C-alpha positions, 0 to 999 in steps of 0.5 A: 322573739321575747324572753320569759322566765318559766320556773326560773329558766329563761326561754325565748318564745315568739312575740305574741305567744299565748300562755296556753301555747307555751304550756302546751309546748312544754307538755304541761298537764291541764289538771292539777296545775296552777300558773302565775304570771308576774305574781298574778294567778291566771285562771285556766280559762284565760290561758289561751287569751293571755299574751306573754310579755317580754320579761314575764316571770311565769311560775307553774306549780303542779299539785302532788298527792301523797304523804 
């Protein structure tokens, strides 16, 4: 098991877990979302190929319309 921070909340995930699997588990929408890991934006096409690292800092930002 490893620990990662998602939007400031530390969670424990299985070693070898992908970013895509984490986002699916958290019911993250697949549209209108930007994701960065350790200050690097990860393209949606790469989410499932990106393996989480122990201590990784992940930021998930959801776009909101309105005014």
